[in-house]
N, C-alpha and C positions, 0 to 999 in steps of 0.2 A: 738950511733951516727953512727957506722959502719952499723948497721942494716938499718937505714934510707937511707944511701948512696947505700946500696945493692938493696933496693926496687926501688929507683930512677933509678939506672943503669939498673935493670931488665926491668922496664917499657920502658925506652928509647930504649933498644935493641929490644924489641918486636915491638915497633912502627916503628923503622927504618928498621928492617929486614923483616917485614911482607909485602908481595907483593900481598896478596889475602885478600879481605875484604867482609864480608857478612853483610848487613844492614837489620834489620827487620826479621832475622832468625838466628838460632843458629849455622849453619854451611853452607859451600858451598855445591853445588850439587856434588854428588860423581859420578865417572865413573860407567858404568854398571858392575855388578859382582865384585865390589871392595868397600872398605871402604875409599879409598884415595880421597880427594877432587880433582876435575877436575883441572889439572895444567894449563888449557887454560883460566881459569876465573880470571880476575883481580878484578872485582867488581860485586856483585850479590845482588839483592834486594829480600826481602821476598814477600809472597803473601798477598793479601788483596786488597781492592778497593782504592788504593792510587797510585799516580804517582810521577814522578820526576819533580820538578819545575826547569826549566832552568834559568840561570842568565838573569835578565832584564837589557837591555842596552838602552840608550837614542837614539843611532844611531849605527847600526852595522858597518857603514862605518868607524867609528873612533876606532873600537876595535883593540887593538894590539894583533895580533895572535902569533907573534914570533919576537924576537928582531933582527934576522938576515934577510938578503935579501931573503934567501930561506925559505919562509913562510910555516909552517905546516898547513895542512888542518885538518878537523875533529872537529872543534869547533861548539858547538850548543849554540844559544842564542835566547831570545825572544826580538825582536826589538819593543820598545814601540812607536817609531815614526810612523810606519805603521802597528802595531799590527800583526806581522808575526813571526813565528818560522823560524829560518834560520840556515843553515849548511854551513860551510866554505870549499871551495875547496883549493887545494894546491897552486893555483896562487893568493890567496888573495881575490877572489870574493866570493860572498854569493849566495847560492841557496835557494829560497823560498820554504819552506815545507808546508806552509799554503794553498796556491793556491786559496782558497775561499776568496772572499772579502766581499760581503754584504749579504750572506745567513743567515737566522735565523736558528740556530741549534735546535735540539730536546731537548737540555739541557737548553735552556733559551733564552731570548731576546738578542738584540744587545746592551748589556750594555757597558758603558765606562770602560776602565781599571783604577782601583783604584791604584795609585802609591804611596799612603801615606807612606808605610813602606820604599820604596826606596828613597823618597824625604824628609823624616822627619829628621831634623837636630839633633834630640836626638839619632839617630842611624847612626853616621858618618861612611862612608866607610873607611876601612883600605886597602889602595892600595897595601900594601905589603903582605896582607893575602893570603895564598896559602896552600892547602892541596894536597899532592901528594901520589899516590899509586904506588909502584914499581919504576923501573928505577934508575937513578943515583942521588945521593944527590946534585950533581952540575948542575942538569937540570935547565935551565933558562926559560923554556916555561911558559908564564904567564897564569894565569887562577885561578878560584876559587877552582876547583877540577881538577887536572891533573892526568890522568891515563897514566903513563910514560913507562909502559912495552911495548916492541915491539913484544911480542909473546903471549899476553893475551888479552881477550876481556871483555867488560862489558855486563852483561845481565840486560836489563832494567826491571822495574817493569812489571810483567805479570798480565794483567787485561782483562778478557773476556768482550766484549761489553762495553767498557769504557763509551760510550755515555749514557748507561743505568745505569751501576753500580757505576760510580763515580758521586755522587749527586751534589757536588759543585766543579767542576774542576776550577783550577786557570789558568789564562793566562800563557802560556809558559810550560804547563804540557806535558810530554811525557810518553807513555807506549807502551807495545807490547801486542797485542791480540793473545794469543797462539793458539786459536781455528781457527780463520780466517786467521792467519799468516800475520797480518798487523802491521806496525809501525804506531802509532797514535799520533798526536800532536794537542793541543788545543790552540787557539789564543785568548781566551776570548770571542769569539763569536761562533765559530764552530769547530768541530773536522775535521781533514784532515787525510786521510789514505794512506799509502804507502805499496805496495807489492813488495817484492824482486823478480826480474826475471820475 
């Protein structure tokens, strides 16, 4: 019985103390000329022609970003109401990252968004569900996945030419094209690209 408690305690310690996570790869990227994982990475995704699907919301205007008057920015969502990928600012407003409205993409026609999984009653939403990487256990920031460290960043999935290499992108998908240095989002109809600086 003590052995079982030791295993449970060990797993709990790893889960609560780990502030760096790699998904789809065996380890985080290491710093040049060292074997130590880069301490600035909170969450990193592996390679392959896959993207990160953002949470689908029925209306970004009613998304609770933070329970205090001082709202935190940095939330990403796919707004089903207007079929746009959006990013929240510190003042509670949303920035449209889709920018395209009625263009036909190279990846397919102007298909309607199939929201069956999000609206199916056999998959009820658990409002209290939350995964958090890093930060304090008392953090109350709402979200499906909260990266709570204040000194680490997320490295999104890296996909070169996602409009060609991701054969069936889903609405709300985001990736980073490491060759063209573009942040790419898909709204179910078209890819939009953002360059820093």
